[in-house]
C-alpha beads as a LAMMPS data file, in Angstrom:
LAMMPS data file: protein, C-alpha beads

259 atoms
258 bonds

1 atom types
1 bond types

-500.0 500.0 xlo xhi
-500.0 500.0 ylo yhi
-500.0 500.0 zlo zhi

Masses

1 110.0

Atoms # bond

1 1 1 248.387 -157.669 269.225
2 1 1 250.836 -155.757 271.465
3 1 1 250.479 -152.905 273.935
4 1 1 252.108 -149.480 274.103
5 1 1 254.179 -150.774 277.020
6 1 1 255.528 -153.600 274.860
7 1 1 256.422 -151.169 272.083
8 1 1 258.286 -149.039 274.625
9 1 1 260.067 -152.163 275.915
10 1 1 261.212 -153.009 272.377
11 1 1 262.662 -149.566 271.708
12 1 1 264.375 -149.484 275.102
13 1 1 265.757 -153.027 275.081
14 1 1 266.069 -153.813 271.378
15 1 1 263.965 -156.980 271.540
16 1 1 260.472 -158.230 272.363
17 1 1 259.050 -161.735 272.791
18 1 1 255.385 -161.889 271.766
19 1 1 253.357 -164.877 272.900
20 1 1 250.863 -166.795 270.781
21 1 1 251.260 -165.062 267.440
22 1 1 250.299 -168.351 265.749
23 1 1 247.846 -170.933 267.032
24 1 1 248.426 -174.673 267.465
25 1 1 246.798 -175.659 264.155
26 1 1 248.872 -173.128 262.217
27 1 1 252.093 -174.300 263.842
28 1 1 251.340 -177.905 262.923
29 1 1 250.904 -176.918 259.261
30 1 1 254.176 -174.978 259.313
31 1 1 256.049 -177.869 260.928
32 1 1 254.828 -180.182 258.156
33 1 1 256.020 -177.654 255.592
34 1 1 259.469 -177.550 257.206
35 1 1 259.701 -181.338 257.256
36 1 1 258.626 -181.542 253.602
37 1 1 261.101 -178.800 252.697
38 1 1 263.997 -180.668 254.322
39 1 1 263.095 -183.907 252.540
40 1 1 262.939 -182.118 249.192
41 1 1 266.254 -180.402 249.875
42 1 1 267.892 -183.704 250.841
43 1 1 266.770 -185.214 247.537
44 1 1 268.297 -182.325 245.576
45 1 1 271.840 -181.163 244.894
46 1 1 271.249 -178.022 246.959
47 1 1 271.072 -179.573 250.427
48 1 1 273.534 -178.002 252.855
49 1 1 274.599 -178.407 256.468
50 1 1 276.362 -175.490 258.116
51 1 1 278.115 -174.559 261.334
52 1 1 279.801 -171.319 262.306
53 1 1 283.562 -171.626 262.210
54 1 1 285.968 -169.899 264.596
55 1 1 287.637 -170.207 267.984
56 1 1 284.538 -169.704 270.097
57 1 1 284.349 -173.485 270.631
58 1 1 287.075 -176.138 270.832
59 1 1 287.825 -177.559 267.345
60 1 1 286.912 -181.118 268.384
61 1 1 283.453 -179.938 269.472
62 1 1 282.923 -177.590 266.533
63 1 1 283.395 -180.297 263.902
64 1 1 280.544 -182.362 265.385
65 1 1 277.948 -179.624 265.022
66 1 1 275.535 -179.058 262.138
67 1 1 272.783 -176.633 261.210
68 1 1 270.236 -176.647 258.430
69 1 1 269.883 -173.144 257.056
70 1 1 268.059 -172.078 253.895
71 1 1 267.243 -168.593 252.605
72 1 1 264.013 -167.329 251.041
73 1 1 261.806 -170.238 252.049
74 1 1 258.684 -168.418 250.843
75 1 1 259.813 -169.190 247.276
76 1 1 259.420 -172.914 247.989
77 1 1 256.081 -173.285 249.795
78 1 1 253.008 -171.059 249.928
79 1 1 252.567 -171.890 253.613
80 1 1 255.635 -169.787 254.386
81 1 1 254.095 -166.900 252.434
82 1 1 250.975 -167.237 254.588
83 1 1 253.214 -167.293 257.653
84 1 1 255.025 -164.033 256.859
85 1 1 251.852 -162.198 255.794
86 1 1 249.838 -163.347 258.836
87 1 1 247.864 -160.421 260.270
88 1 1 249.166 -160.996 263.808
89 1 1 252.796 -160.860 262.653
90 1 1 252.299 -157.847 260.399
91 1 1 250.441 -156.014 263.171
92 1 1 253.509 -156.282 265.429
93 1 1 255.801 -155.129 262.622
94 1 1 253.728 -152.001 262.066
95 1 1 253.744 -151.192 265.772
96 1 1 257.546 -151.495 265.924
97 1 1 258.576 -150.042 262.536
98 1 1 255.640 -148.017 261.216
99 1 1 252.880 -148.385 258.640
100 1 1 255.242 -149.286 255.794
101 1 1 256.967 -152.653 256.237
102 1 1 259.113 -154.216 253.526
103 1 1 260.437 -157.769 253.415
104 1 1 264.195 -158.183 253.085
105 1 1 264.495 -161.976 253.250
106 1 1 263.368 -165.121 255.048
107 1 1 265.439 -167.970 256.399
108 1 1 264.858 -171.419 257.885
109 1 1 267.034 -172.438 260.836
110 1 1 266.829 -176.033 262.069
111 1 1 269.035 -177.193 264.945
112 1 1 269.019 -180.998 265.018
113 1 1 268.974 -182.844 268.350
114 1 1 272.196 -183.187 270.358
115 1 1 274.425 -181.526 267.736
116 1 1 272.601 -178.374 266.627
117 1 1 275.251 -175.733 266.027
118 1 1 275.754 -172.739 268.283
119 1 1 275.621 -169.124 267.127
120 1 1 278.267 -166.958 268.835
121 1 1 277.121 -163.519 269.925
122 1 1 276.838 -161.092 267.022
123 1 1 274.843 -158.324 265.398
124 1 1 273.059 -158.912 262.091
125 1 1 274.163 -155.476 260.911
126 1 1 277.409 -156.586 259.160
127 1 1 275.463 -158.882 256.824
128 1 1 273.106 -156.253 255.407
129 1 1 273.954 -152.758 256.744
130 1 1 271.330 -150.033 256.350
131 1 1 271.465 -146.281 256.775
132 1 1 268.739 -145.737 259.376
133 1 1 268.990 -149.079 261.237
134 1 1 265.268 -149.930 261.020
135 1 1 266.118 -153.486 259.965
136 1 1 264.642 -156.015 262.369
137 1 1 264.112 -159.741 262.686
138 1 1 261.154 -161.876 263.671
139 1 1 262.169 -165.359 264.806
140 1 1 259.102 -167.584 264.579
141 1 1 259.270 -170.550 266.953
142 1 1 257.823 -173.846 265.729
143 1 1 258.951 -175.757 268.838
144 1 1 259.149 -175.186 272.570
145 1 1 262.547 -173.577 273.050
146 1 1 264.691 -173.380 276.180
147 1 1 268.367 -173.214 277.078
148 1 1 268.828 -176.956 276.630
149 1 1 267.800 -176.934 272.970
150 1 1 269.563 -173.711 272.055
151 1 1 267.243 -170.750 272.593
152 1 1 268.341 -167.269 271.537
153 1 1 270.141 -165.089 274.111
154 1 1 270.031 -161.300 273.754
155 1 1 271.828 -158.446 275.501
156 1 1 269.137 -155.874 276.392
157 1 1 269.847 -152.345 275.234
158 1 1 272.882 -153.368 273.179
159 1 1 271.341 -151.890 270.015
160 1 1 272.049 -148.433 271.430
161 1 1 275.809 -149.000 271.034
162 1 1 275.504 -148.938 267.245
163 1 1 277.552 -151.151 264.899
164 1 1 280.420 -152.978 266.627
165 1 1 283.583 -154.540 265.148
166 1 1 283.161 -158.240 264.428
167 1 1 285.714 -161.023 264.109
168 1 1 286.044 -161.559 260.374
169 1 1 282.724 -159.691 260.015
170 1 1 280.978 -162.735 261.477
171 1 1 280.760 -162.534 265.267
172 1 1 281.860 -160.546 268.282
173 1 1 284.826 -161.396 270.499
174 1 1 283.451 -164.424 272.357
175 1 1 285.580 -163.709 275.438
176 1 1 284.069 -160.247 275.758
177 1 1 280.584 -161.371 274.742
178 1 1 279.998 -165.004 275.788
179 1 1 276.578 -166.399 274.989
180 1 1 275.909 -166.719 278.718
181 1 1 276.112 -162.926 279.043
182 1 1 272.763 -162.629 277.268
183 1 1 269.235 -163.062 278.569
184 1 1 267.745 -166.412 277.422
185 1 1 264.506 -165.943 275.486
186 1 1 262.421 -168.971 276.420
187 1 1 259.569 -169.485 273.972
188 1 1 256.702 -171.814 273.164
189 1 1 255.657 -172.941 269.701
190 1 1 253.772 -170.049 268.121
191 1 1 255.723 -167.342 269.953
192 1 1 257.796 -164.816 267.998
193 1 1 260.967 -163.063 269.129
194 1 1 261.488 -159.632 267.538
195 1 1 264.783 -157.777 267.707
196 1 1 266.656 -154.971 265.976
197 1 1 269.587 -155.980 263.781
198 1 1 271.949 -154.064 266.083
199 1 1 270.862 -156.058 269.137
200 1 1 273.594 -158.465 270.225
201 1 1 272.329 -162.036 270.195
202 1 1 273.446 -165.636 269.885
203 1 1 272.427 -169.142 270.880
204 1 1 274.093 -172.187 272.446
205 1 1 274.279 -175.730 271.112
206 1 1 271.113 -177.819 271.009
207 1 1 272.051 -180.462 273.576
208 1 1 268.524 -181.862 273.925
209 1 1 266.870 -184.770 272.115
210 1 1 264.442 -182.365 270.399
211 1 1 264.733 -180.485 267.106
212 1 1 264.618 -176.681 267.257
213 1 1 262.873 -175.220 264.195
214 1 1 262.659 -171.474 263.534
215 1 1 261.644 -169.370 260.566
216 1 1 263.335 -165.953 260.436
217 1 1 261.725 -162.937 258.766
218 1 1 263.923 -159.891 258.167
219 1 1 262.080 -156.621 257.451
220 1 1 262.790 -152.891 257.176
221 1 1 261.234 -149.511 256.568
222 1 1 261.346 -149.112 252.751
223 1 1 262.767 -145.605 253.221
224 1 1 265.817 -147.063 254.980
225 1 1 268.333 -147.651 252.145
226 1 1 271.051 -150.323 252.300
227 1 1 274.615 -149.032 252.433
228 1 1 275.872 -152.162 250.650
229 1 1 274.284 -154.462 248.068
230 1 1 274.311 -157.602 250.183
231 1 1 271.722 -160.367 250.490
232 1 1 270.108 -159.040 247.304
233 1 1 267.719 -161.394 245.517
234 1 1 265.212 -161.077 242.709
235 1 1 262.139 -161.169 244.943
236 1 1 263.317 -158.746 247.575
237 1 1 261.105 -155.790 248.417
238 1 1 257.702 -157.414 248.968
239 1 1 255.524 -154.986 250.920
240 1 1 253.986 -156.663 253.971
241 1 1 252.204 -153.478 255.015
242 1 1 251.557 -150.048 253.531
243 1 1 253.345 -148.708 250.474
244 1 1 256.866 -148.087 249.268
245 1 1 257.070 -144.259 249.218
246 1 1 260.167 -144.462 247.001
247 1 1 258.771 -145.323 243.577
248 1 1 261.378 -147.496 241.880
249 1 1 261.832 -149.923 239.060
250 1 1 263.017 -153.361 240.134
251 1 1 265.340 -155.204 237.792
252 1 1 265.347 -158.973 237.505
253 1 1 268.580 -159.194 239.502
254 1 1 266.983 -157.540 242.505
255 1 1 269.192 -154.449 242.292
256 1 1 267.396 -151.122 242.468
257 1 1 267.406 -148.462 239.772
258 1 1 265.894 -145.005 240.101
259 1 1 263.323 -143.861 237.533

Bonds

1 1 1 2
2 1 2 3
3 1 3 4
4 1 4 5
5 1 5 6
6 1 6 7
7 1 7 8
8 1 8 9
9 1 9 10
10 1 10 11
11 1 11 12
12 1 12 13
13 1 13 14
14 1 14 15
15 1 15 16
16 1 16 17
17 1 17 18
18 1 18 19
19 1 19 20
20 1 20 21
21 1 21 22
22 1 22 23
23 1 23 24
24 1 24 25
25 1 25 26
26 1 26 27
27 1 27 28
28 1 28 29
29 1 29 30
30 1 30 31
31 1 31 32
32 1 32 33
33 1 33 34
34 1 34 35
35 1 35 36
36 1 36 37
37 1 37 38
38 1 38 39
39 1 39 40
40 1 40 41
41 1 41 42
42 1 42 43
43 1 43 44
44 1 44 45
45 1 45 46
46 1 46 47
47 1 47 48
48 1 48 49
49 1 49 50
50 1 50 51
51 1 51 52
52 1 52 53
53 1 53 54
54 1 54 55
55 1 55 56
56 1 56 57
57 1 57 58
58 1 58 59
59 1 59 60
60 1 60 61
61 1 61 62
62 1 62 63
63 1 63 64
64 1 64 65
65 1 65 66
66 1 66 67
67 1 67 68
68 1 68 69
69 1 69 70
70 1 70 71
71 1 71 72
72 1 72 73
73 1 73 74
74 1 74 75
75 1 75 76
76 1 76 77
77 1 77 78
78 1 78 79
79 1 79 80
80 1 80 81
81 1 81 82
82 1 82 83
83 1 83 84
84 1 84 85
85 1 85 86
86 1 86 87
87 1 87 88
88 1 88 89
89 1 89 90
90 1 90 91
91 1 91 92
92 1 92 93
93 1 93 94
94 1 94 95
95 1 95 96
96 1 96 97
97 1 97 98
98 1 98 99
99 1 99 100
100 1 100 101
101 1 101 102
102 1 102 103
103 1 103 104
104 1 104 105
105 1 105 106
106 1 106 107
107 1 107 108
108 1 108 109
109 1 109 110
110 1 110 111
111 1 111 112
112 1 112 113
113 1 113 114
114 1 114 115
115 1 115 116
116 1 116 117
117 1 117 118
118 1 118 119
119 1 119 120
120 1 120 121
121 1 121 122
122 1 122 123
123 1 123 124
124 1 124 125
125 1 125 126
126 1 126 127
127 1 127 128
128 1 128 129
129 1 129 130
130 1 130 131
131 1 131 132
132 1 132 133
133 1 133 134
134 1 134 135
135 1 135 136
136 1 136 137
137 1 137 138
138 1 138 139
139 1 139 140
140 1 140 141
141 1 141 142
142 1 142 143
143 1 143 144
144 1 144 145
145 1 145 146
146 1 146 147
147 1 147 148
148 1 148 149
149 1 149 150
150 1 150 151
151 1 151 152
152 1 152 153
153 1 153 154
154 1 154 155
155 1 155 156
156 1 156 157
157 1 157 158
158 1 158 159
159 1 159 160
160 1 160 161
161 1 161 162
162 1 162 163
163 1 163 164
164 1 164 165
165 1 165 166
166 1 166 167
167 1 167 168
168 1 168 169
169 1 169 170
170 1 170 171
171 1 171 172
172 1 172 173
173 1 173 174
174 1 174 175
175 1 175 176
176 1 176 177
177 1 177 178
178 1 178 179
179 1 179 180
180 1 180 181
181 1 181 182
182 1 182 183
183 1 183 184
184 1 184 185
185 1 185 186
186 1 186 187
187 1 187 188
188 1 188 189
189 1 189 190
190 1 190 191
191 1 191 192
192 1 192 193
193 1 193 194
194 1 194 195
195 1 195 196
196 1 196 197
197 1 197 198
198 1 198 199
199 1 199 200
200 1 200 201
201 1 201 202
202 1 202 203
203 1 203 204
204 1 204 205
205 1 205 206
206 1 206 207
207 1 207 208
208 1 208 209
209 1 209 210
210 1 210 211
211 1 211 212
212 1 212 213
213 1 213 214
214 1 214 215
215 1 215 216
216 1 216 217
217 1 217 218
218 1 218 219
219 1 219 220
220 1 220 221
221 1 221 222
222 1 222 223
223 1 223 224
224 1 224 225
225 1 225 226
226 1 226 227
227 1 227 228
228 1 228 229
229 1 229 230
230 1 230 231
231 1 231 232
232 1 232 233
233 1 233 234
234 1 234 235
235 1 235 236
236 1 236 237
237 1 237 238
238 1 238 239
239 1 239 240
240 1 240 241
241 1 241 242
242 1 242 243
243 1 243 244
244 1 244 245
245 1 245 246
246 1 246 247
247 1 247 248
248 1 248 249
249 1 249 250
250 1 250 251
251 1 251 252
252 1 252 253
253 1 253 254
254 1 254 255
255 1 255 256
256 1 256 257
257 1 257 258
258 1 258 259
């Protein structure tokens, strides 16, 4: 699916955009699943709209913005399980991480038209820190994405700086790291953006009249232990490729215990 040159680019720059991981028919199925998911959520007591708080935007603008974000979508619809186990996706993971690839969590991010919330520049590291920093993200694009509708911006090579101090553990100083300082990752539906969890990234407001739908897949080398029990859930640890060399017993809570 990817070349040796692309693998080298990822390790040097901390990110890689791969074109055409999913075909048009697959994307249409996934879009329908997202739309059905949002309708089911809206009819339940668990529906939520979010927006990052802080001083990176004027308060009057911040309060207008919303974002639909849900964790572990593969628990809700088998189509998302098919998405994250797709051979094209897993092939890229193995090229970038190694033969053994373990799922950490999935997430749905939907930026509605004209008011889709921005993400200030940040690293994912503070949310689920790991010892060896193999943790990486695949952002699966279900829509054509450009700067107008809030595409992700990354700072190439920033993963080499290691963990950085965040404002309230949420985002970097927006004056030092404005979103515009990153490279915009323009993508078509079916493309996937991969980046290390130390790579600085963020995205502007969706100011277009189009929805921006992404499914995020966070994975790691199973031999890379977390340094904190964060984002732990009862289904965590699914092997997408290879084996887990560390033979463990999984408790119902998701916490690990050694045999």
